[in-house]
VOPAKE-727292 format. One record per residue (C-alpha): residue in three letters; x, y, z. Coordinates in steps of 0.25 Angstrom, whole numbers, plus 5000, padded with zeros to 4 digits. Last residue first. Example, Ala and Ser with C-alpha at 12.3 -4.5 7.8 and 13.67 -1.06 7.14 Angstrom:
BEGIN
SER505549965029;ALA504949825031;
END
This chain:
BEGIN
SER471850475008;TYR472750465020;LYS472450355030;LEU472550395045;GLY473550365055;LEU473550505060;LEU475050525058;ALA474950465043;VAL473750555041;THR474550675046;HIS475750645037;LYS474850615025;LEU474150755027;ALA475450825029;THR476150765016;GLU474950805007;GLU474950945012;VAL476450965011;PHE476350904997;ARG475251004993;VAL476051114999;ASN477251084990;VAL478350984988;PRO478350944973;ASP479850924972;GLN481050994967;ASN480851124960;GLU479651174968;HIS480251124981;PRO480451264988;HIS479251324983;VAL479051464990;GLY478351554979;GLN477251624987;ASN476251514982;GLU477051414990;ILE476851505003;GLU475351505001;ALA475351354999;LEU476051335012;VAL475051425019;ASN473951345013;THR474551215016;LEU474751255031;TYR473251305032;ASN472651175026;LEU473551095035;PRO473051165047;LEU471651155042;PHE471551005039;GLU470350985029;VAL471250985017;PRO470951075006;VAL471251004992;SER471551114981;LEU472351194991;ARG472351344990;GLU470851354995;PRO471251365010;SER471751505007;PRO473051535015;ARG473051675021;SER474151755014;CYS475651725019;GLN476451845022;ARG477951805022;ASN478651805036;GLY479251665034;LEU478451585024;LYS479751525019;GLU479951455032;LEU478451405031;LEU478751355017;PHE480051275021;LYS479351215033;VAL478251165025;TYR479151105014;LYS480051045025;ARG478750985031;ALA478250935018;ILE479650865015;LEU479650795028;ASN478250745027;ALA478550695013;ASN479750615019;ILE478950555029;PRO477850525019;HIS478850445011;ALA479250454996;TRP480750464998;PHE481450514985;GLN480650644986;HIS481550684997;VAL482750694989;LYS482950834984;GLN482250904994;GLY482950835005;LEU484350884999;ALA483851025000;GLU483351015014;PRO484550935019;LEU484250795022;ARG484250745037;MET482750715038;VAL482850635025;ILE483850545030;SER483150515043;LEU481850495035;LYS482550395026;LEU483150315037;LYS481950305045;GLU481150275033;ASN482150165030;GLN481950105044;GLU480450105042;THR480550045028;ASP480350145017;ASP481150085006;LEU482650135004;ASP482950164989;LYS482350304987;LEU482650375000;LEU484150315001;LYS484450344986;ARG483950494988;VAL484750505001;CYS486050444994;THR486050534982;GLU485550664989;THR486650654999;LEU486550655014;HIS487950665020;LEU488450565030;VAL489550615041;GLY488750745043;ILE488350725058;ASP486950705054;ILE487150605043;TYR488050525052;HIS487050525063;LEU485950485053;LEU486750365049;THR487150325063;HIS485650325067;LEU485250245054;PRO486350135056;LEU487450155046;CYS487950065035;ARG486950075023;VAL486550225026;GLY488050265028;LEU488550195016;GLY487550275008;LEU487950405015;HIS489350385012;LEU489050354997;THR488250484996;HIS489250565004;PHE490350514994;GLY489550544982;PRO490350654976;PRO491850634981;LEU492150704994;PRO492650854996;LEU493750885006;CYS493450975018;MET494650915026;GLY493950865038;ASN492650835029;THR493550755020;ALA494050665032;GLU492750645038;LEU492150605025;ILE493250505022;ARG492950455036;SER491550435033;MET491850365020;ILE492750275028;HIS491650235037;PHE490650215026;VAL491750125019;ALA491750035032;PHE490250035033;GLU490249995018;GLY491249885021;ALA490449835033;SER489149825024;GLY488049925023;ARG486549895025;GLU485649865014;GLU484549935008;PHE485250065006;CYS485850024992;PHE486850134989;ILE487950064996;CYS487749944987;SER488750014977;HIS489849924981;LEU490849904992;GLU492049814993;TYR492649865006;ARG493949895000;ARG493449934986;TRP492550044993;VAL493750085002;GLU494650104990;LYS493650174982;MET493250264994;ILE494750304996;ARG494950334981;HIS493650414981;VAL494150504992;LEU495450514984;ASN494750554971;LEU493950664978;LEU495350724983;ASN495950694969;ALA494850774963;VAL495050894973;TYR496550894970;ASP496450874955;LEU495450984954;VAL496351074962;ILE497551044954;GLN496851064941;ASP496351204945;ILE497751234950;LYS498251204936;LYS497251284929;LYS497451404938;GLY498951414936;VAL500151354944;TYR500851494947;GLN499651534956;LEU499951414965;HIS499751474979;ARG498451554978;MET497951474967;LEU498051344975;HIS497151394986;ASP496151444977;LYS496051314969;LEU495951244983;GLN494751334986;ALA494051314973;VAL494251164972;MET493851144987;LEU492551224985;GLY492251144972;MET492451004979;LEU491651054991;LEU490551094982;GLN490650964975;GLN490550894988;GLN489250954992;TYR488750944978;ASP488850794977;GLU488550744963;GLU488450594962;GLN489250484957;PHE490650524962;LEU490750414972;PRO490250274971;ALA491450204976;LEU492150114965;ARG492250224955;GLU492650164942;GLU493950204937;SER494150324928;ASP494450424939;TRP495250544934;THR494250614924;ASP493150604934;LEU493950674945;HIS494150794936;SER492650794934;LEU492450794949;VAL493350904951;LYS492850994940;GLN491450974945;ALA491851014959;ASN492451144953;GLU491151174946;PHE490451164959;ILE491351264965;ASN491251354953;ARG489751354954;LEU489851384968;TYR490751514965;ALA489851554953;THR488551554961;SER487451564952;SER487751414947;ARG487351374961;GLU486051444961;GLU485751384948;ARG486051254953;GLN485051254963;ASN484951114969;THR486451094971;LEU486651234976;LEU485551214986;CYS486151084991;ILE487451154993;ASP486851265001;GLU486051165009;GLU487351095013;SER487851225018;LEU488951295011;SER489851375021;ARG490351235026;TRP491151215012;GLN491651355012;ARG492251335026;ARG492751205023;LEU493451255010;LEU494051365018;ASN494651265028;SER495051165018;HIS496551185017;TYR497551205006;HIS498951215011;LEU499651345010;HIS499551375025;PRO500451245028;GLU501551315020;SER501751435028;TYR502251535018;LYS503751525021;VAL503551375021;SER502951375007;GLU504051465002;LEU505051355006;ASN504251244999;SER504251334986;ASN505751344988;LEU505951194989;LYS505051174977;GLU505851274968;TRP507151214973;PHE506751074970;GLY506251094956;ARG506551224949;SER507651334951;ASN507451464944;GLN508351534954;PHE508851484967;GLU509151534981;LEU508451454993;VAL508551485007;PRO508151375016;LEU507051395026;SER507451425041;ILE507051305050;ILE505851285059;ASP506051165069;THR505251035071;THR505550935082;CYS505150785081;THR505250675091;VAL505150535087;GLY504950415095;PRO503450405092;ILE503050495080;SER502250615085;GLY500750665084;ILE500350805084;TRP500150825069;ASP499550955063;LEU498751005052;LEU498350865047;SER497550845034;THR498750825026;TYR499450865013;PRO498650995010;LEU498851064997;LEU499551194995;LYS501051164998;ASP501051034990;LEU500451114978;ASN501851184977;HIS502151124963;THR501051054957;GLU500750904953;ALA501450824965;CYS500550904975;MET499250844970;ARG499350694973;CYS500150704985;TYR499250814992;LEU497950734988;SER498450614994;ALA498850685007;ILE497450755008;ILE496650625005;PHE497550525013;GLU497650625025;GLN496150655026;ILE495850505025;PRO496850475036;ASP496250575046;PHE497350615056;SER497650605070;HIS496850475074;CYS497150385062;THR496450245066;SER495050285062;LEU495250295047;ASN496250175047;GLU495650065039;SER495050155028;LEU496450235027;TRP497150105026;TRP496350065014;ILE496550195008;ILE498050175010;GLN497950045003;MET497250094991;GLU498250214990;LEU499350104990;ASP498750034978;GLU498450164971;PRO499750224971;LEU499850324983;ARG500850444980;PHE501850354986;TYR502650454994;LEU501650554998;LEU500350465000;ALA501150355007;CYS501950445015;HIS500650525019;LEU500050395024;ALA501250345031;ALA501450475038;LEU499950475043;ARG499950335047;GLN501250355055;SER500850475062;ASP499450415065;GLN500150295073;GLN499750155072;SER500450125058;GLY500149985052;GLN499450025040;LEU500350145037;PHE501550055039;SER501049955030;LEU500750055019;LEU502150115021;ALA502749975019;SER501949955007;ALA502350085001;SER503850065004;ILE504550205005;SER505750214996;VAL507250194997;ALA508050164985;TYR509450104990;MET510850134987;ARG512050054991;GLY513450084997;ALA513249995009;GLN513750105018;CYS513150215011;ASP511750155010;LEU511250244999;VAL509750294999;ALA508750324988;SER507350384989;THR507850514984;LEU509350504981;LEU510550504990;SER509950465003;ARG511150415011;ILE511150305021;CYS512250255030;CYS511150235041;ASN511050075040;GLN509949985038;LEU509450025024;MET509249895017;ASP507749895019;ILE507250025026;ARG506749995040;ALA505850095047;ASP504550015047;GLU505349905054;GLY505549985066;THR505250135065;LEU504550225055;PHE504250375055;LEU503450425044;SER503450575044;TYR502050645040;CYS501550635054;LEU502750735058;LEU501950845052;ASP502850955045;PRO503650865036;HIS502750875024;GLN503450875011;ILE504750805017;ASN503950695024;LEU504850625034;LEU505050475034;HIS505750425046;LEU506350285047;PHE506750235060;GLN507650145069;GLY508350025062;PRO508950115052;LEU508850265054;TYR508050335043;ALA507650475041;ALA506750475028;VAL506450605021;TYR505150595013;TYR504550645000;ASP505850624993;LEU506250495000;ASN507550555005;MET508250475015;PHE508950515028;ALA509850415036;VAL509850435051;GLU511250415057;LYS511950295063;LEU511350205073;GLN512050075077;HIS512850135089;TYR511450195094;GLU510850055096;THR509650125102;ARG508450055096;GLU507150125095;LEU507750265092;SER507050385097;VAL506950485085;THR507250635086;PHE506750705074;THR507050845070;LYS506150925060;HIS506551035052;TYR505851165047;GLY505751255035;LYS504851165026;HIS505851155014;LEU506951145024;PHE506351015030;HIS507550995039;ILE507450845044;SER508150815057;TYR508650695064;THR508850645078;ILE509150505084;GLU508750445097;ASP509250335106;ALA510650365107;ILE510550515110;ALA511750595104;SER511150595090;ALA511950635078;PRO511250735069;SER510250685058;CYS509950785047;CYS508950785035;VAL508850915027;CYS507550915019;LEU507250995007;GLY505850975001;GLY505551034987;ALA504450934983;LYS505450844976;SER506150814989;THR507550854994;PHE508350785005;ILE509550835012;GLN510450745021;LEU511150765034;ASN511950675044;LEU513050775046;SER514350695048;LYS514750635061;SER514150505058;ALA514750495045;VAL516150515051;ASP515950395060;GLN515350315048;ASP516550335040;GLU516150335026;CYS516550195019;HIS515250205010;ASP515550335005;TYR514450384997;GLY514550494987;PHE514150644988;ASN512750614992;VAL512950675006;PHE514250735011;LYS514650745025;LEU515650835033;GLN515750785048;THR514850855059;ASP515450915071;ASN514551035072;ILE513451035061;SER512251055069;ILE511051065060;ASP509951185060;LEU510051205045;HIS510151335038;SER509751325023;GLU510351375010;LEU509951334996;ILE510251364982;SER511751374981;SER512051374966;PHE512551284955;ASN512951294940;GLU513151164931;ASP511951214922;PRO511151094928;TYR511151164941;PHE511851124954;GLN511051174967;VAL511851204979;CYS511251184993;LYS511551245006;LEU511251205021;THR511851285032;ALA512251215045;LYS512451255059;SER513751285067;GLU513751425062;LYS513551395047;PRO514051265042;VAL513851225028;ILE512951115023;TYR512751065008;PHE511751024998;LEU512151014984;ARG511050994974;GLN511150924960;GLU509650884961;MET509850734960;MET511250724966;ASP510850804979;TRP512250814985;GLN512350835000;ALA513450915008;TRP513850935022;ILE514951015029;VAL515151115018;ASP516051235020;ASP516051265005;ALA515151244994;VAL515151244978;ARG516551284975;VAL516851284960;ARG517751204952;PRO518451204939;LEU519351074936;GLN520851104936;GLY521551094923;SER521251014910;ASN519751024911;HIS519050944900;ILE518850814908;VAL518750704898;VAL517650624891;LYS518150524881;HIS517150474871;GLU518150424862;GLU518650564859;GLU518550674869;ALA517350734877;ALA517750844886;VAL517350864901;ARG517250984909;ILE517250964924;GLY516751074934;PHE517051044948;GLN516151084960;GLU516551114974;ILE516051074988;TYR516851115001;LYS516851055014;ASP518350995015;GLU517550865014;SER517450894999;VAL516250894990;LEU516650894975;LEU515550924965;LEU515750894950;HIS515250964938;SER515350904924;GLU515550974911;THR515350934897;SER513850904900;ALA513050784895;ARG511650834891;ARG510650854902;GLY509550744904;GLU509650744919;ASP510150884924;PRO511650894927;TYR512350814937;LEU513450864946;PHE514550764949;GLN514850734964;VAL516150714971;ARG516450704986;VAL517850734992;CYS518450685005;SER519550765011;ASP521050725010;VAL521150784996;ALA521450744981;LYS520350814974;LEU519950814959;VAL520950714953;ARG520750694939;VAL520650554932;ASN520650544917;ASN520050444908;ILE518950334910;PRO518050354897;ARG517150414901;ILE517750404915;GLU518450534918;ILE518850544932;LEU518750654943;LEU519450604955;THR519350644970;LEU520450584980;TYR520450574995;LYS521450545005;THR522550634999;VAL523950574997;SER525050645005;GLN524850565017;LEU525050435010;LEU526050365019;GLN525350235017;SER524850215031;VAL524550365033;ARG523750365020;GLU523050235023;GLU522650285037;GLU522050415031;THR521250345021;TYR521650335007;GLN521250374993;ARG519750404997;PHE518850424985;SER518250534977;VAL517750504962;ALA517250594951;LEU516850524938;LEU516750594925;THR516150544912;ARG514850494917;GLU514050604910;ASN513350644923;ASN514650644931;VAL515050534940;SER515250544955;CYS516050474966;SER516250494981;ILE517050414992;ILE517750314984;HIS518650224992;LEU519550164982;ASP520150024979;ARG521050044967;GLU520950034952;PHE519850144952;MET518750104942;TYR517750194935;LEU516350214929;HIS515750074928;GLU514250084924;ASN513050014930;GLN511650014924;LYS510350004932;THR509750094921;HIS509150194931;LEU510050174943;ASP511250194935;PHE512450134942;LEU513850194940;GLY515150124944;ILE516450154951;HIS517450044953;THR518550034963;ASN519649924960;ARG519849834972;GLN520349734961;ASN519049654961;GLY518249784960;LYS517749874971;TRP516449954969;THR515950094967;TYR514550154964;ILE514050274957;ILE512550274956;LYS511750344944;GLY510450414948;ASN510650524938;ARG511050614950;GLU512250534954;VAL512350434965;ASN513650404972;LEU514650304978;ILE513750184979;TYR514550064984;LEU514849924978;ALA515549814986;
END
């Protein structure tokens, strides 16, 4: 049988197998080239415990068990040590040097320099002993004739002590880090040593863990894999692993032995967040003798706690605060193919080793299985966790995004504790933006939820605050810099750093609709206010930025008109988000922050359009929605309902919408809703009257009794500024009467306390033999002469228009014929 012994930093796997003569062979497999290389052969049957090869593949370190205690007694070999550690020259096969001959087990691990570095004349080897110490050997090599590489040191190899009193140790081969635990007053202190490319090392982290270490056996993680390890010894050792993530996450996963047969407990210490969570799971089946230990796996953005046949718990590393972002699976959903026992070690990100079988597997979350789980979930916590997992883990390729949007459109009313559209938009923006700039993830919102009061059936969770780790490093980049940034965020209350829309909402509400219309009509007044001018310029930059992205045809008719309300909201959002980022990202630079903000708001509009495009395609709609002569189809009504929920979601977060959204929504409403419902939706603010849609409605619909009622109801609800712009498109006596009434009301209000001279009946060219009307028109004419002309730049509405309208209206009421 073939068994994996170790995995080196470059991804090469060291393995062993037995030959026909019971020889023990050691080989090397390259994951990238899929090539095998024979390294060494022992002419006897050996139980190899640990093995490592240096980067140049010139030296091989091997630790193996010579004899068991029973074999030594039976063969009278008490003077012979149980374990032997060798250093072997293998290019070509040459000398063998004994490093350790002891009765305690020793693990070996070569250090690897940075990838791409030139071959070194010195290799460094870690020896980890069951006697609770770790030391480093320096091995100089020299090249001789015929390509021979031999150990240069003639005497004892130089060594340095790295750690003492170790009760647990884990090697991080990818980042060349050594994590280890030392006891301190019956508790545990976690330390980390970082090995650098210049072959130096330093202690860089210290953290106190609330973990009981009484009666635990020594354990080494990622220092070779002993497939013959005594399971009884393994069960008494500390079931603990440490995982790191690219975003600076540091998690300590631990599962103590449980004394209760039908439950199991495990803890995740989120050191980068300053707290740990302890989960207690009630087991579905209680064949306790079959249960081993919880296996932990590193999926980079997630830590997985796995108990075969029971559960699979995916915990979000970046946002572990709310339980609803943890995906807890049971039954068939929790099954991982080919991993049906608990002897699992997560040695690389998204890779695990089955220690008993000696086989390594790549582990990943299945997009199709996740989508099926999302579609079949009945609980909000499962839906929310699956949705965030899809967004965070897969970054949503177009086909998966389409299916997520279809799911959204079908489940708008089934999610009771969160708004799925809000979560989709906010989480998608977070995932798209935060990969670009360091620390941006701490400043942008990742969820619309402020709290979560739900729970996972069968799982109890407790959260405890822990002390933050102490870091000591200088000029260190990568993981340590990101971890330090995370710790600084915890110190300064990270949730308060996230951008929120409270101030934006207040500013938005302070500008009334009439103010916005006034700004759109009187451009010189808008340009006189530098702040507002800058706001609208910001909006134009966003829309221009969006135009450079989208080369495909816009299926849904959006972005086809100017919407000053939405432009104002866009501009306000750009200004406030820019100020927010400038306060916390001064080192990034103004130009970069401007680009981030434009990308963020443009992505927001693009996401709304993406949702619209998919539902438009799904219900096979076309441009007939702007034809008001026909009633809407079932598909149009479905899209209208989805747009109403989009509007509700964006209003709740104070997010801008693509220009044309309100026009499209109103057009669908006119086609799909009965009149009383349509008017109710307008009155409560679900539907917004836009100039484009109202103008088309007044021009295209003929004046049947039903259409007159619709038009009159719409005109009566128009804001004054908008009514002045569209009233001329409906040439109807009722409309003229309304315009005249508003004009008279305006002039009389302007009269106020002004002194008005006695009106002269000769002012009008054609006096009317109706004294009340004569008097009114003369008063209005006198006011006009004082310079009050509200419509002089728009339409010919004046005293003459009022007089004509009044006469026509009176004649119509009396049933007479007007001449």
